[in-house]
N, CA, C and O atoms as a GROMACS GRO file, in nm:
protein
  272
    1MET      N    1   4.219   6.036   7.709
    1MET     CA    2   4.161   6.139   7.584
    1MET      C    3   3.983   6.118   7.626
    1MET      O    4   3.945   6.002   7.621
    2LYS      N    5   3.873   6.228   7.668
    2LYS     CA    6   3.749   6.212   7.697
    2LYS      C    7   3.661   6.188   7.592
    2LYS      O    8   3.667   6.222   7.474
    3ALA      N    9   3.564   6.110   7.664
    3ALA     CA   10   3.454   6.068   7.588
    3ALA      C   11   3.399   6.141   7.499
    3ALA      O   12   3.354   6.103   7.391
    4SER      N   13   3.402   6.237   7.536
    4SER     CA   14   3.311   6.348   7.446
    4SER      C   15   3.426   6.342   7.323
    4SER      O   16   3.380   6.312   7.213
    5GLU      N   17   3.540   6.362   7.327
    5GLU     CA   18   3.592   6.332   7.217
    5GLU      C   19   3.589   6.204   7.092
    5GLU      O   20   3.583   6.204   6.970
    6LEU      N   21   3.596   6.101   7.200
    6LEU     CA   22   3.562   5.957   7.127
    6LEU      C   23   3.416   6.008   7.074
    6LEU      O   24   3.437   6.049   6.960
    7TRP      N   25   3.318   6.018   7.097
    7TRP     CA   26   3.186   6.016   7.027
    7TRP      C   27   3.186   6.111   6.898
    7TRP      O   28   3.085   6.114   6.827
    8GLU      N   29   3.290   6.183   6.870
    8GLU     CA   30   3.283   6.236   6.746
    8GLU      C   31   3.362   6.169   6.653
    8GLU      O   32   3.385   6.219   6.543
    9LEU      N   33   3.404   6.067   6.685
    9LEU     CA   34   3.502   5.982   6.582
    9LEU      C   35   3.388   5.901   6.509
    9LEU      O   36   3.268   5.900   6.536
   10SER      N   37   3.424   5.864   6.455
   10SER     CA   38   3.378   5.756   6.299
   10SER      C   39   3.388   5.603   6.377
   10SER      O   40   3.452   5.577   6.480
   11VAL      N   41   3.310   5.516   6.300
   11VAL     CA   42   3.362   5.335   6.351
   11VAL      C   43   3.533   5.356   6.318
   11VAL      O   44   3.623   5.373   6.400
   12GLN      N   45   3.542   5.349   6.171
   12GLN     CA   46   3.664   5.326   6.146
   12GLN      C   47   3.801   5.410   6.256
   12GLN      O   48   3.918   5.374   6.271
   13GLU      N   49   3.748   5.499   6.303
   13GLU     CA   50   3.874   5.567   6.351
   13GLU      C   51   3.866   5.544   6.487
   13GLU      O   52   3.962   5.586   6.553
   14LEU      N   53   3.778   5.489   6.546
   14LEU     CA   54   3.757   5.422   6.679
   14LEU      C   55   3.816   5.292   6.687
   14LEU      O   56   3.878   5.261   6.789
   15GLU      N   57   3.802   5.213   6.591
   15GLU     CA   58   3.865   5.124   6.571
   15GLU      C   59   4.012   5.112   6.549
   15GLU      O   60   4.071   5.014   6.594
   16GLN      N   61   4.093   5.233   6.464
   16GLN     CA   62   4.199   5.237   6.480
   16GLN      C   63   4.296   5.294   6.626
   16GLN      O   64   4.405   5.270   6.678
   17LYS      N   65   4.195   5.371   6.646
   17LYS     CA   66   4.233   5.459   6.802
   17LYS      C   67   4.217   5.317   6.914
   17LYS      O   68   4.280   5.304   7.019
   18LEU      N   69   4.138   5.240   6.870
   18LEU     CA   70   4.159   5.093   6.988
   18LEU      C   71   4.286   4.995   6.929
   18LEU      O   72   4.325   4.905   7.003
   19ALA      N   73   4.328   5.006   6.842
   19ALA     CA   74   4.440   4.926   6.816
   19ALA      C   75   4.548   4.983   6.850
   19ALA      O   76   4.636   4.915   6.904
   20ASP      N   77   4.566   5.123   6.827
   20ASP     CA   78   4.692   5.220   6.873
   20ASP      C   79   4.676   5.186   7.003
   20ASP      O   80   4.770   5.113   7.036
   21LEU      N   81   4.584   5.210   7.110
   21LEU     CA   82   4.605   5.208   7.229
   21LEU      C   83   4.661   5.052   7.305
   21LEU      O   84   4.754   5.025   7.380
   22THR      N   85   4.554   4.975   7.241
   22THR     CA   86   4.646   4.799   7.265
   22THR      C   87   4.788   4.804   7.228
   22THR      O   88   4.874   4.736   7.286
   23GLN      N   89   4.818   4.911   7.103
   23GLN     CA   90   4.973   4.859   7.126
   23GLN      C   91   5.065   4.955   7.227
   23GLN      O   92   5.177   4.928   7.272
   24GLU      N   93   4.998   5.057   7.247
   24GLU     CA   94   5.034   5.124   7.334
   24GLU      C   95   5.083   5.073   7.463
   24GLU      O   96   5.189   5.104   7.516
   25PHE      N   97   4.988   4.986   7.510
   25PHE     CA   98   4.950   4.946   7.652
   25PHE      C   99   5.009   4.832   7.675
   25PHE      O  100   5.036   4.792   7.789
   26PHE      N  101   5.046   4.736   7.514
   26PHE     CA  102   5.149   4.642   7.492
   26PHE      C  103   5.326   4.679   7.561
   26PHE      O  104   5.397   4.621   7.643
   27ASN      N  105   5.348   4.834   7.457
   27ASN     CA  106   5.444   4.885   7.502
   27ASN      C  107   5.477   4.922   7.604
   27ASN      O  108   5.598   4.946   7.604
   28LEU      N  109   5.425   4.942   7.706
   28LEU     CA  110   5.381   4.974   7.829
   28LEU      C  111   5.407   4.901   7.931
   28LEU      O  112   5.476   4.929   8.029
   29ARG      N  113   5.342   4.790   7.903
   29ARG     CA  114   5.390   4.671   8.014
   29ARG      C  115   5.498   4.620   7.983
   29ARG      O  116   5.554   4.581   8.086
   30PHE      N  117   5.569   4.596   7.876
   30PHE     CA  118   5.675   4.585   7.820
   30PHE      C  119   5.822   4.690   7.913
   30PHE      O  120   5.923   4.650   7.971
   31GLN      N  121   5.776   4.814   7.892
   31GLN     CA  122   5.885   4.903   7.955
   31GLN      C  123   5.890   4.861   8.143
   31GLN      O  124   5.973   4.838   8.231
   32HIS      N  125   5.746   4.870   8.124
   32HIS     CA  126   5.742   4.838   8.268
   32HIS      C  127   5.815   4.735   8.357
   32HIS      O  128   5.867   4.748   8.468
   33ALA      N  129   5.801   4.614   8.264
   33ALA     CA  130   5.824   4.498   8.331
   33ALA      C  131   5.969   4.472   8.330
   33ALA      O  132   6.020   4.375   8.386
   34THR      N  133   6.043   4.575   8.253
   34THR     CA  134   6.221   4.588   8.212
   34THR      C  135   6.251   4.673   8.325
   34THR      O  136   6.366   4.659   8.368
   35ASP      N  137   6.156   4.784   8.404
   35ASP     CA  138   6.206   4.898   8.472
   35ASP      C  139   6.239   5.017   8.376
   35ASP      O  140   6.315   5.106   8.416
   36GLN      N  141   6.187   5.022   8.256
   36GLN     CA  142   6.222   5.142   8.196
   36GLN      C  143   6.103   5.239   8.175
   36GLN      O  144   6.123   5.331   8.095
   37LEU      N  145   5.983   5.230   8.236
   37LEU     CA  146   5.888   5.291   8.249
   37LEU      C  147   5.881   5.417   8.348
   37LEU      O  148   5.850   5.393   8.464
   38GLU      N  149   5.909   5.558   8.309
   38GLU     CA  150   5.900   5.643   8.395
   38GLU      C  151   5.781   5.666   8.481
   38GLU      O  152   5.769   5.678   8.603
   39ASN      N  153   5.701   5.668   8.387
   39ASN     CA  154   5.567   5.695   8.476
   39ASN      C  155   5.457   5.588   8.476
   39ASN      O  156   5.370   5.589   8.389
   40PRO      N  157   5.461   5.479   8.590
   40PRO     CA  158   5.344   5.385   8.610
   40PRO      C  159   5.196   5.428   8.603
   40PRO      O  160   5.105   5.346   8.616
   41MET      N  161   5.172   5.566   8.582
   41MET     CA  162   4.995   5.583   8.583
   41MET      C  163   5.023   5.588   8.457
   41MET      O  164   4.910   5.562   8.416
   42ARG      N  165   5.078   5.600   8.373
   42ARG     CA  166   5.031   5.578   8.238
   42ARG      C  167   4.999   5.440   8.146
   42ARG      O  168   4.952   5.441   8.032
   43LEU      N  169   5.038   5.315   8.230
   43LEU     CA  170   4.933   5.181   8.239
   43LEU      C  171   4.804   5.208   8.272
   43LEU      O  172   4.719   5.176   8.189
   44THR      N  173   4.772   5.254   8.364
   44THR     CA  174   4.605   5.307   8.410
   44THR      C  175   4.552   5.384   8.352
   44THR      O  176   4.435   5.366   8.319
   45GLN      N  177   4.597   5.461   8.329
   45GLN     CA  178   4.554   5.563   8.206
   45GLN      C  179   4.510   5.500   8.094
   45GLN      O  180   4.389   5.485   8.079
   46THR      N  181   4.610   5.447   7.987
   46THR     CA  182   4.605   5.391   7.898
   46THR      C  183   4.461   5.256   7.893
   46THR      O  184   4.382   5.228   7.803
   47LYS      N  185   4.480   5.202   8.025
   47LYS     CA  186   4.364   5.077   8.023
   47LYS      C  187   4.238   5.137   8.033
   47LYS      O  188   4.140   5.078   7.987
   48ARG      N  189   4.227   5.254   8.091
   48ARG     CA  190   4.090   5.301   8.077
   48ARG      C  191   4.067   5.358   7.959
   48ARG      O  192   3.948   5.350   7.932
   49ASP      N  193   4.138   5.419   7.867
   49ASP     CA  194   4.142   5.460   7.791
   49ASP      C  195   4.041   5.386   7.683
   49ASP      O  196   3.942   5.416   7.616
   50ILE      N  197   4.140   5.252   7.711
   50ILE     CA  198   4.094   5.162   7.614
   50ILE      C  199   3.962   5.092   7.653
   50ILE      O  200   3.899   5.045   7.558
   51ALA      N  201   3.906   5.077   7.785
   51ALA     CA  202   3.778   5.072   7.812
   51ALA      C  203   3.669   5.155   7.767
   51ALA      O  204   3.565   5.115   7.714
   52ARG      N  205   3.710   5.311   7.801
   52ARG     CA  206   3.619   5.358   7.696
   52ARG      C  207   3.604   5.426   7.566
   52ARG      O  208   3.526   5.518   7.542
   53THR      N  209   3.684   5.375   7.490
   53THR     CA  210   3.690   5.334   7.361
   53THR      C  211   3.604   5.215   7.314
   53THR      O  212   3.544   5.204   7.208
   54LYS      N  213   3.611   5.133   7.414
   54LYS     CA  214   3.501   4.968   7.358
   54LYS      C  215   3.383   5.021   7.422
   54LYS      O  216   3.281   4.970   7.374
   55THR      N  217   3.357   5.124   7.534
   55THR     CA  218   3.225   5.122   7.580
   55THR      C  219   3.172   5.198   7.463
   55THR      O  220   3.066   5.168   7.406
   56ILE      N  221   3.259   5.311   7.424
   56ILE     CA  222   3.182   5.377   7.289
   56ILE      C  223   3.138   5.338   7.187
   56ILE      O  224   3.040   5.387   7.132
   57MET      N  225   3.219   5.217   7.134
   57MET     CA  226   3.166   5.109   7.044
   57MET      C  227   3.076   5.035   7.060
   57MET      O  228   3.026   4.983   6.960
   58ARG      N  229   3.022   5.002   7.199
   58ARG     CA  230   2.966   4.897   7.192
   58ARG      C  231   2.847   4.988   7.224
   58ARG      O  232   2.745   4.919   7.212
   59GLU      N  233   2.815   5.112   7.260
   59GLU     CA  234   2.702   5.209   7.295
   59GLU      C  235   2.630   5.225   7.124
   59GLU      O  236   2.517   5.198   7.084
   60ARG      N  237   2.749   5.277   7.054
   60ARG     CA  238   2.697   5.268   6.919
   60ARG      C  239   2.602   5.127   6.837
   60ARG      O  240   2.501   5.114   6.767
   61GLN      N  241   2.714   5.035   6.902
   61GLN     CA  242   2.626   4.908   6.852
   61GLN      C  243   2.510   4.869   6.898
   61GLN      O  244   2.434   4.804   6.827
   62ILE      N  245   2.475   4.908   7.037
   62ILE     CA  246   2.363   4.876   7.037
   62ILE      C  247   2.248   4.974   7.011
   62ILE      O  248   2.135   4.934   7.036
   63ALA      N  249   2.263   5.098   6.966
   63ALA     CA  250   2.181   5.196   6.930
   63ALA      C  251   2.158   5.186   6.783
   63ALA      O  252   2.054   5.213   6.724
   64SER      N  253   2.265   5.145   6.734
   64SER     CA  254   2.242   5.099   6.588
   64SER      C  255   2.142   4.976   6.555
   64SER      O  256   2.057   4.967   6.467
   65SER      N  257   2.185   4.869   6.668
   65SER     CA  258   2.053   4.781   6.643
   65SER      C  259   1.923   4.793   6.681
   65SER      O  260   1.842   4.711   6.636
   66ARG      N  261   1.875   4.910   6.781
   66ARG     CA  262   1.785   4.937   6.806
   66ARG      C  263   1.692   4.976   6.704
   66ARG      O  264   1.579   4.930   6.684
   67GLU      N  265   1.762   5.081   6.632
   67GLU     CA  266   1.714   5.136   6.483
   67GLU      C  267   1.659   5.065   6.409
   67GLU      O  268   1.559   5.094   6.344
   68SER      N  269   1.731   4.933   6.407
   68SER     CA  270   1.676   4.830   6.287
   68SER      C  271   1.536   4.751   6.305
   68SER      O  272   1.496   4.675   6.216
   0.00000   0.00000   0.00000
């Protein structure tokens, strides 16, 4: 998912997206450990999506604190 797509989401949607990505990452790690994962690149991609989502959430938090 691109950062521009994440900026369009609300805070609640970002939190839900982060929860979904975290669960997906857990499942991918489990599949990788049991040699059932066909594309190991999905681990890296999911990890980057989690980081991207957290970054957007933090940027919004900083922006809202500056407005106050």
